[in-house]
C-alpha positions as CSV (number, residue, x, y, z in Angstrom):
1,M,-20.8,15.1,23.6
2,S,-20.4,17.0,20.3
3,I,-21.8,15.9,17.0
4,L,-18.2,15.2,15.8
5,D,-17.6,13.0,18.9
6,K,-20.8,11.1,18.1
7,L,-19.7,10.6,14.5
8,F,-16.0,10.0,15.0
9,G,-15.5,9.2,18.7
10,H,-13.9,6.0,19.9
11,D,-16.4,3.1,20.0
12,E,-16.4,1.4,23.4
13,T,-18.8,-1.3,22.3
14,P,-17.4,-4.7,23.4
15,R,-16.3,-6.8,20.4
16,T,-17.6,-10.2,19.6
17,K,-15.1,-12.9,18.7
18,P,-14.3,-13.5,16.0
19,A,-15.2,-10.2,14.4
20,K,-16.7,-10.4,11.0
21,P,-16.2,-7.9,8.1
22,D,-19.2,-5.9,7.1
23,I,-20.8,-6.5,3.7
24,A,-18.7,-4.1,1.6
25,M,-15.5,-5.1,3.3
26,Q,-16.2,-8.8,2.7
27,K,-16.8,-8.0,-1.0
28,V,-13.3,-6.6,-1.2
29,L,-11.8,-9.7,0.6
30,D,-13.7,-12.1,-1.6
31,T,-12.6,-10.3,-4.7
32,L,-9.0,-10.3,-3.5
33,A,-9.2,-14.1,-2.9
34,E,-10.5,-14.6,-6.4
35,L,-7.4,-12.9,-7.8
36,G,-5.4,-15.9,-6.6
37,G,-2.6,-14.4,-4.6
38,K,-0.3,-16.7,-2.5
39,P,0.3,-16.2,1.2
40,I,2.9,-13.4,1.5
41,E,4.8,-15.2,4.3
42,T,5.5,-18.2,2.0
43,L,7.2,-16.0,-0.7
44,T,10.4,-14.1,-1.3
45,P,10.2,-10.3,-1.1
46,E,10.5,-10.2,-4.9
47,E,7.6,-12.6,-5.3
48,A,5.5,-10.9,-2.6
49,R,5.8,-7.5,-4.4
50,R,4.1,-9.1,-7.5
51,Q,1.1,-10.5,-5.7
52,P,-2.4,-9.1,-6.1
53,T,-3.2,-6.4,-3.6
54,P,-6.3,-5.1,-1.9
55,T,-6.0,-2.1,-4.3
56,D,-6.3,-4.6,-7.2
57,A,-9.5,-6.0,-5.7
58,V,-10.9,-2.4,-5.4
59,K,-10.0,-1.8,-9.0
60,K,-11.7,-5.0,-10.1
61,I,-14.9,-4.1,-8.2
62,L,-14.9,-0.6,-9.8
63,Q,-14.4,-2.1,-13.3
64,D,-17.3,-4.4,-12.7
65,T,-19.6,-1.5,-11.6
66,V,-18.4,1.6,-13.5
67,G,-16.7,0.0,-16.5
68,D,-13.3,1.4,-17.7
69,E,-13.8,4.9,-16.3
70,D,-10.9,6.0,-14.2
71,P,-12.3,7.3,-10.8
72,T,-9.8,10.0,-10.2
73,M,-12.1,12.0,-7.9
74,G,-11.0,15.1,-9.8
75,V,-7.5,14.8,-8.4
76,H,-4.5,15.3,-10.6
77,T,-1.2,13.5,-10.0
78,R,2.4,13.9,-11.2
79,D,5.4,11.9,-10.3
80,I,8.6,13.6,-9.2
81,T,11.9,12.8,-7.6
82,I,12.9,14.2,-4.2
83,T,16.1,13.9,-2.1
84,G,16.3,11.0,0.4
85,A,18.8,10.1,3.0
86,A,21.0,8.1,0.6
87,G,19.8,9.1,-2.8
88,P,16.8,10.1,-4.8
89,L,13.3,8.9,-3.8
90,Q,10.2,8.5,-5.9
91,A,7.3,10.7,-4.9
92,R,3.8,11.6,-6.2
93,V,2.0,14.9,-5.9
94,Y,-1.8,14.9,-5.6
95,T,-3.8,18.1,-6.1
96,T,-7.1,19.3,-7.3
97,D,-5.4,22.5,-8.6
98,P,-2.6,21.4,-11.0
99,E,-2.1,25.0,-12.2
100,I,-1.0,26.0,-8.6
101,T,-3.2,29.2,-8.6
102,D,-3.0,29.3,-4.8
103,L,-0.8,27.6,-2.3
104,K,-2.6,25.0,-0.3
105,P,-1.8,23.1,2.9
106,L,0.6,20.2,2.3
107,V,0.3,16.7,3.7
108,V,3.5,14.5,3.5
109,Y,2.2,10.9,3.3
110,F,4.0,7.6,3.7
111,H,2.6,4.3,2.4
112,G,2.4,1.0,4.2
113,G,3.7,-2.5,3.3
114,G,5.6,-3.6,6.3
115,F,8.8,-1.8,5.2
116,V,9.2,-4.5,2.5
117,I,6.4,-4.5,-0.1
118,A,4.0,-2.0,-1.8
119,D,4.6,1.3,-3.5
120,L,2.9,4.6,-4.6
121,D,0.4,2.7,-6.8
122,V,-0.7,0.2,-4.2
123,Y,-1.4,3.1,-1.8
124,D,-3.1,5.5,-4.1
125,G,-6.6,5.6,-2.6
126,G,-5.7,7.3,0.7
127,P,-3.7,10.2,-0.6
128,R,-6.2,10.7,-3.4
129,G,-9.1,10.8,-1.1
130,I,-7.3,13.2,1.3
131,A,-6.3,15.6,-1.5
132,R,-10.0,15.8,-2.5
133,M,-11.7,15.9,0.9
134,A,-9.3,18.1,2.8
135,D,-8.5,20.3,-0.2
136,V,-4.8,19.9,0.2
137,V,-1.7,19.0,-1.8
138,V,-0.5,15.5,-0.8
139,L,3.1,14.5,-1.4
140,S,3.2,10.7,-1.3
141,V,6.7,9.4,-0.7
142,H,8.3,6.1,-1.5
143,Y,11.3,5.0,0.6
144,R,14.0,2.4,0.6
145,Q,12.7,-1.0,1.5
146,A,14.0,-4.2,3.2
147,P,15.6,-6.6,2.8
148,E,17.7,-4.6,0.4
149,D,17.9,-1.7,2.8
150,K,17.2,-2.8,6.4
151,F,16.1,-0.7,9.4
152,P,16.5,2.3,9.8
153,A,16.8,3.1,6.1
154,A,13.1,3.9,5.7
155,H,13.1,6.0,8.8
156,D,16.1,8.0,7.6
157,D,14.4,8.5,4.2
158,A,11.2,9.7,5.9
159,V,13.0,12.4,7.9
160,A,14.9,13.4,4.7
161,A,11.6,13.7,2.9
162,W,10.2,15.9,5.6
163,R,13.3,18.2,5.2
164,W,12.7,18.3,1.5
165,A,9.1,19.2,1.9
166,L,9.9,22.1,4.3
167,E,12.4,23.5,1.8
168,N,10.4,22.8,-1.5
169,A,6.7,23.0,-0.6
170,Q,6.0,25.9,-2.9
171,T,7.4,24.1,-5.9
172,I,4.6,21.6,-5.7
173,G,1.8,24.1,-4.7
174,G,2.2,23.6,-0.9
175,D,2.2,26.3,1.7
176,P,5.4,25.9,3.7
177,R,3.7,27.4,6.8
178,R,1.0,24.6,6.8
179,I,2.4,21.1,6.5
180,A,1.2,17.9,8.2
181,V,2.4,14.3,8.1
182,M,0.4,11.2,7.5
183,G,0.9,7.5,7.0
184,E,-0.8,4.1,6.9
185,S,0.5,1.0,8.7
186,A,4.3,1.0,8.4
187,G,3.9,4.4,7.0
188,G,2.1,5.5,10.1
189,N,5.2,4.5,12.0
190,L,7.3,6.6,9.7
191,A,4.9,9.5,10.1
192,I,5.0,9.6,13.9
193,N,8.8,9.2,13.8
194,V,9.0,12.3,11.5
195,S,7.1,14.2,14.3
196,I,9.5,12.9,16.9
197,A,12.6,13.7,14.8
198,A,11.3,17.2,14.1
199,R,11.0,17.8,17.8
200,D,14.4,16.4,18.6
201,Q,16.3,17.9,15.7
202,G,14.8,21.3,15.9
203,L,12.9,21.1,12.5
204,T,9.7,22.8,11.8
205,P,7.1,20.4,13.3
206,P,4.1,19.0,11.5
207,A,0.9,21.0,12.1
208,H,-0.9,17.7,12.6
209,Q,-0.3,14.0,12.2
210,V,-2.7,11.4,10.9
211,L,-1.8,7.9,11.8
212,V,-3.9,5.2,10.1
213,Y,-3.6,1.7,11.8
214,P,0.0,2.5,12.6
215,L,2.7,-0.1,13.3
216,V,3.9,1.2,16.7
217,G,4.7,-1.7,18.9
218,N,6.6,-5.0,19.1
219,D,4.2,-7.2,21.2
220,L,2.9,-9.8,18.8
221,N,0.9,-11.5,21.5
222,N,-1.4,-8.6,22.5
223,E,-5.2,-8.8,22.3
224,S,-5.6,-7.9,18.6
225,Y,-2.8,-10.1,17.5
226,V,-4.5,-13.1,19.2
227,E,-7.9,-12.2,17.8
228,N,-6.7,-11.6,14.3
229,A,-3.8,-14.1,14.0
230,D,-5.3,-15.4,10.8
231,A,-7.1,-12.3,9.5
232,K,-7.0,-11.0,6.0
233,P,-5.4,-9.1,4.4
234,L,-2.9,-8.8,7.3
235,N,-2.2,-11.5,9.9
236,K,0.4,-12.4,12.5
237,A,2.5,-14.7,10.1
238,M,2.8,-11.8,7.6
239,I,4.0,-9.4,10.3
240,E,6.6,-12.0,11.5
241,W,7.7,-12.3,7.9
242,F,8.1,-8.4,7.6
243,V,10.0,-8.4,10.9
244,G,12.4,-11.1,9.6
245,H,13.2,-9.2,6.5
246,T,13.3,-5.7,7.9
247,F,15.6,-6.1,10.9
248,A,19.1,-7.4,11.2
249,D,18.1,-8.8,14.6
250,K,14.7,-9.0,16.3
251,T,16.1,-7.1,19.3
252,Q,16.0,-4.0,17.0
253,T,12.3,-4.0,17.4
254,E,12.9,-2.6,20.9
255,D,14.2,0.6,19.4
256,P,11.9,3.6,20.3
257,R,11.4,4.2,16.5
258,V,9.7,0.8,16.3
259,N,8.2,0.2,19.8
260,V,6.8,3.6,20.0
261,V,4.1,2.7,22.5
262,G,6.6,1.1,24.8
263,A,9.8,3.2,24.5
264,A,9.3,6.5,22.8
265,D,9.0,10.0,24.4
266,L,5.7,11.3,23.1
267,S,5.7,14.7,24.8
268,G,5.5,17.8,22.7
269,L,4.1,16.1,19.6
270,P,1.5,17.7,17.3
271,S,-2.2,17.2,17.5
272,S,-3.1,13.8,16.3
273,T,-5.8,11.8,14.5
274,L,-5.6,8.0,14.8
275,I,-7.7,5.6,12.8
276,M,-7.8,1.9,13.5
277,A,-9.6,-1.1,12.0
278,E,-11.2,-3.7,14.3
279,I,-10.1,-6.7,12.2
280,D,-6.4,-6.0,12.4
281,P,-3.4,-7.3,14.4
282,L,-2.3,-3.6,14.8
283,R,-5.5,-2.4,16.4
284,T,-4.4,-2.8,20.1
285,E,-1.1,-0.9,19.7
286,G,-2.9,1.8,17.8
287,E,-5.4,2.2,20.6
288,Q,-2.6,2.1,23.2
289,L,-0.8,4.9,21.2
290,A,-3.9,7.1,21.4
291,E,-4.0,6.6,25.2
292,R,-0.3,7.3,25.5
293,L,-0.4,10.5,23.4
294,E,-3.3,11.7,25.5
295,A,-1.4,11.0,28.7
296,S,1.5,13.0,27.3
297,G,-0.7,16.0,26.8
298,V,-1.2,15.7,23.0
299,D,-4.6,16.7,21.5
300,V,-5.9,13.4,20.1
301,R,-9.0,12.2,18.3
302,H,-9.3,8.6,17.4
303,K,-11.7,6.0,16.0
304,T,-11.7,2.3,15.6
305,F,-13.9,1.1,12.7
306,N,-15.7,-2.1,13.5
307,G,-16.3,-4.5,10.6
308,S,-13.3,-3.1,8.8
309,T,-9.9,-4.7,8.2
310,H,-6.4,-3.5,7.8
311,E,-6.0,-1.6,4.4
312,F,-9.5,-0.4,4.4
313,F,-8.7,3.3,4.5
314,G,-7.9,3.8,0.8
315,M,-11.1,2.0,-0.3
316,G,-13.4,5.0,-0.1
317,L,-15.0,4.4,-3.5
318,V,-16.3,0.9,-2.5
319,V,-16.3,0.7,1.3
320,P,-18.5,3.2,3.1
321,D,-16.6,3.2,6.3
322,A,-13.4,4.1,4.4
323,A,-15.2,7.2,3.0
324,V,-16.2,8.0,6.6
325,A,-12.6,7.5,7.8
326,Q,-11.2,9.7,5.1
327,T,-13.8,12.4,6.0
328,F,-12.8,12.2,9.6
329,A,-9.1,12.6,8.7
330,A,-9.8,15.4,6.3
331,H,-11.9,17.3,8.9
332,E,-9.1,17.0,11.5
333,L,-6.5,18.2,9.0
334,K,-8.7,21.2,8.1
335,R,-9.2,21.9,11.8
336,A,-5.4,21.9,12.3
337,F,-4.8,24.0,9.2
338,G,-7.5,26.5,10.1
339,T,-9.5,25.8,7.0
340,A,-12.5,24.0,8.5
341,I,-15.8,25.7,8.1
342,L,-17.3,25.9,11.6
343,P,-21.0,26.4,12.4
344,I,-22.0,29.9,13.5
């Protein structure tokens, strides 16, 4: 077993029930509770979009520990507009080199939120950390959301964003020969569907895909759904709420773009990094996806982080395991791009 496997390999240790967050993760959850948000599943989409988020909890912790300083990690951002499937889309460019002195590998990133809530601000920590740790340009893309625009609007926008990136990478400092795709939660679903669409539509494929606790199944009664039915910040009732707003009919969740682990053809996809959280209804389907990708001949590395919850990935400044997860993802991106420094 290599050092990397020891650091980042899949943890086979049996889980205790119920699993408990580690100290740093619990601090975020406690802070989120103090912000007084209401259960998402009891709200309208408009109300849900105004609720405190885990990102707000992280900001509160940082304010309490480092004052008003903005922890940018040396990453510069600028907001742009790109072409979607049915009109313009908001996007944000993350880079450590705003003057574009040299083209860097590009990562096209899709945020989570169950296809209904969240935006570029809520999911800032992940792209920022990857831009810093992997030394890449990150293009974080917003997309049409339900219920205003139901399935498959977000999927169509994701593929359109990939086409835009292929054609316009250099305008944002990205190398068009080295582009990967990445997403968290619902965004992880969009990311793998970009890879599938690129294969099926004859587009330049991603050099790599990073899927962070991806939504890739439609079985709401599997092991992790049962274990984490009442988990925070994501639970079964919330996912049922997302499903109800995203799809015109629940039978649409059988579509291969949604039930990726049960219905999609995974052959010929790019090398993949999968990151899951133990305390997460989506854990089981993410682990199943890793197994299915491997069975389809895809080069896969994956890790489930015990003691962490859904949404932990972007919390690298306050949750140690999130920093480890970002380091893992960054290393695998560097390996795919050929920019990793290997030992002699």
